[in-house]
C-alpha positions in Angstrom: -63.7 -187.5 -68.2 -64.7 -184.7 -65.8 -61.9 -183.2 -63.7 -61.9 -183.2 -59.9 -58.3 -182.4 -59.0 -55.2 -180.6 -60.0 -51.6 -181.5 -59.0 -48.9 -178.9 -59.4 -45.2 -179.5 -59.8 -43.0 -177.3 -57.4 -39.7 -176.4 -58.9 -40.1 -174.0 -61.9 -43.9 -174.3 -61.7 -45.1 -172.9 -58.3 -41.7 -171.4 -57.4 -38.9 -169.7 -59.3 -36.3 -172.2 -58.1 -34.4 -173.2 -61.2 -32.3 -170.0 -61.2 -31.2 -170.7 -57.6 -30.4 -174.3 -58.5 -28.3 -173.2 -61.5 -26.4 -170.6 -59.5 -25.5 -173.1 -56.8 -24.3 -175.6 -59.3 -22.3 -172.9 -61.0 -20.6 -171.9 -57.7 -19.7 -175.5 -56.8 -18.3 -176.3 -60.2 -16.3 -173.0 -60.3 -14.6 -174.2 -57.1 -13.4 -177.2 -59.1 -12.3 -175.0 -62.1 -15.2 -176.2 -64.2 -17.3 -173.6 -66.2 -21.0 -174.2 -66.2 -23.3 -172.1 -68.4 -26.9 -171.3 -68.2 -27.3 -172.9 -71.7 -25.8 -176.2 -70.5 -28.1 -176.1 -67.5 -31.2 -175.5 -69.6 -30.4 -178.2 -72.1 -29.3 -181.0 -69.8 -30.0 -180.4 -66.1 -33.1 -178.2 -65.7 -36.1 -180.2 -64.3 -33.9 -183.3 -63.5 -33.6 -184.6 -60.0 -30.5 -183.3 -58.1 -29.0 -186.8 -57.6 -29.2 -187.5 -61.3 -27.6 -184.1 -62.0 -24.8 -184.9 -59.6 -24.1 -188.3 -61.3 -24.1 -186.7 -64.8 -21.8 -183.8 -63.7 -19.3 -186.1 -62.1 -19.2 -188.3 -65.2 -19.1 -185.5 -67.8 -16.4 -183.4 -66.1 -14.5 -186.2 -64.4 -14.8 -184.4 -61.1 -12.5 -185.3 -58.2 -15.5 -186.2 -56.0 -18.1 -188.9 -55.9 -21.7 -188.3 -57.0 -22.9 -188.8 -53.5 -20.5 -186.2 -52.2 -21.5 -183.7 -54.9 -25.1 -184.3 -54.2 -24.6 -183.7 -50.4 -22.6 -180.5 -51.1 -25.4 -179.2 -53.4 -28.1 -180.0 -50.8 -26.2 -178.3 -48.0 -25.7 -175.1 -50.1 -29.3 -175.1 -51.1 -30.6 -175.5 -47.5 -28.4 -172.7 -46.4 -29.7 -170.5 -49.1 -33.3 -171.3 -48.4 -32.9 -170.8 -44.7 -32.1 -167.2 -45.6 -34.2 -166.6 -48.6 -37.0 -169.0 -49.7 -37.6 -169.6 -53.4 -39.8 -166.8 -54.8 -43.3 -167.7 -55.8 -44.1 -167.8 -59.5 -46.6 -165.0 -60.6 -50.1 -166.0 -59.7 -49.2 -169.2 -57.9 -51.3 -168.7 -54.8 -54.1 -167.2 -56.8 -54.2 -170.2 -59.1 -54.6 -172.5 -56.0 -57.4 -170.2 -54.6 -59.3 -170.3 -57.9 -59.0 -174.1 -58.2 -60.2 -174.7 -54.6 -63.1 -172.2 -55.0 -64.1 -174.1 -58.1 -64.2 -177.3 -56.0 -61.1 -178.9 -57.3 -58.8 -180.9 -55.0 -55.3 -179.5 -55.0 -52.0 -181.4 -54.6 -48.3 -181.0 -55.2 -46.0 -183.7 -56.6 -42.4 -182.7 -56.6 -38.9 -184.0 -57.2 -37.7 -181.6 -54.4 -37.1 -182.9 -50.9 -39.5 -182.2 -48.0 -37.4 -179.4 -46.6 -37.6 -177.5 -49.9 -41.3 -178.0 -50.3 -42.1 -177.1 -46.6 -40.1 -173.9 -46.9 -42.1 -172.8 -50.0 -45.4 -173.8 -48.4 -44.6 -171.8 -45.3 -43.2 -168.8 -47.1 -46.1 -168.4 -49.5 -49.0 -169.6 -47.5 -49.8 -172.5 -49.9 -50.8 -174.7 -47.0 -54.3 -173.3 -46.8 -55.1 -174.7 -50.2 -52.9 -177.9 -50.7 -54.7 -181.1 -49.6 -51.9 -183.5 -50.4 -48.2 -183.2 -51.2 -45.5 -185.8 -52.2 -41.8 -185.1 -52.3 -38.9 -187.3 -53.5 -38.3 -188.2 -49.8 -41.7 -190.0 -49.8 -41.1 -192.3 -52.8 -38.6 -194.9 -54.0 -38.4 -193.4 -57.5 -38.4 -189.7 -58.4 -39.5 -188.2 -61.7 -39.7 -189.2 -64.5 -41.1 -192.2 -62.7 -44.8 -191.7 -61.9 -44.5 -192.4 -58.1 -44.9 -188.9 -56.8 -48.0 -188.4 -58.8 -49.5 -191.8 -58.0 -49.0 -191.2 -54.2 -50.6 -187.7 -54.4 -53.5 -189.2 -56.4 -54.0 -191.8 -53.7 -53.9 -189.1 -51.0 -56.5 -187.0 -52.9 -58.6 -190.2 -53.4 -58.8 -189.6 -57.1 -58.2 -191.8 -60.2 -55.6 -190.5 -62.6 -58.3 -189.8 -65.2 -60.0 -187.3 -62.9 -56.9 -185.1 -62.2 -54.6 -183.0 -64.2 -50.9 -182.1 -63.7 -49.2 -178.8 -64.1 -45.6 -179.1 -65.2 -42.7 -177.1 -66.7 -40.2 -179.8 -67.7 -39.8 -182.9 -69.9 -39.1 -185.0 -66.9 -42.2 -183.8 -65.0 -44.5 -184.3 -68.0 -43.2 -187.8 -68.5 -43.9 -188.6 -64.8 -47.5 -187.2 -65.1 -48.2 -189.1 -68.3 -46.7 -192.3 -66.9 -49.2 -191.9 -64.0 -52.0 -191.9 -66.6 -52.8 -188.2 -66.1 -53.5 -185.3 -68.5 -50.9 -182.6 -68.3 -50.7 -178.8 -68.7 -47.3 -177.4 -69.6 -46.4 -173.9 -68.4 -43.5 -172.4 -70.3 -41.6 -170.0 -68.0 -38.0 -168.9 -68.7 -36.3 -172.1 -67.5 -38.7 -174.3 -69.5 -37.7 -172.8 -72.8 -34.9 -175.4 -73.2 -37.3 -178.2 -72.5 -39.3 -180.4 -74.8 -42.9 -179.9 -73.6 -44.5 -181.4 -76.6 -45.8 -184.5 -74.7 -48.2 -182.3 -72.6 -51.8 -182.2 -73.5 -52.2 -178.5 -73.1 -49.8 -175.5 -73.3 -50.3 -172.2 -71.5 -48.2 -169.2 -70.7 -48.8 -168.9 -66.9 -50.5 -170.4 -63.8 -53.6 -168.2 -64.1 -54.2 -169.7 -67.5 -53.5 -173.2 -66.2 -56.1 -172.8 -63.4 -58.7 -171.4 -65.8 -58.1 -174.3 -68.2 -58.4 -176.9 -65.4 -61.6 -175.3 -64.1 -63.1 -175.4 -67.6 -62.5 -179.1 -67.8 -64.7 -179.9 -64.8 
């Protein structure tokens, strides 16, 4: 099936956000005398929606706080951080979008991040000139690994799942794309190294290679 669209994940794919998420969780947990290692984050929390992370952390460490309270604390800290310093773009992120648009592909974003996080990245890195549709967790009932963010983005792009490809860096994201009926390219950056990316259809080292691959499938 020929390809007419590409849909990028946000966290860990277009922007280098996972290190920021990890450091904020580490700070919050340190305040409750709980150690939190990068290894633990990579194995169990990276690529997972924040609310699910909050639920798991409360349960695992028997925290003196509810999951909702922990979630709200994390979001407040994150928004404060982003207001000062947006997530840095991954190498080649904007160029990959440029290449895809110039080749005639429709470009979308499907993310488990909230609208504030995504809008901050789009504004900071001038992604808006190339993105034709974007869905966040605020726009759907179920976040990844459910397919809802991808299905809504496909609808906005007016494409069937068979004519678009996803670009992801996590087990959760790949599951969401596959559940939507899409092919998926896995990009293995640093924080993806603890993830099982085997369910993806293609594996590349960076976004430039992902864009080139998508263009070759037209």
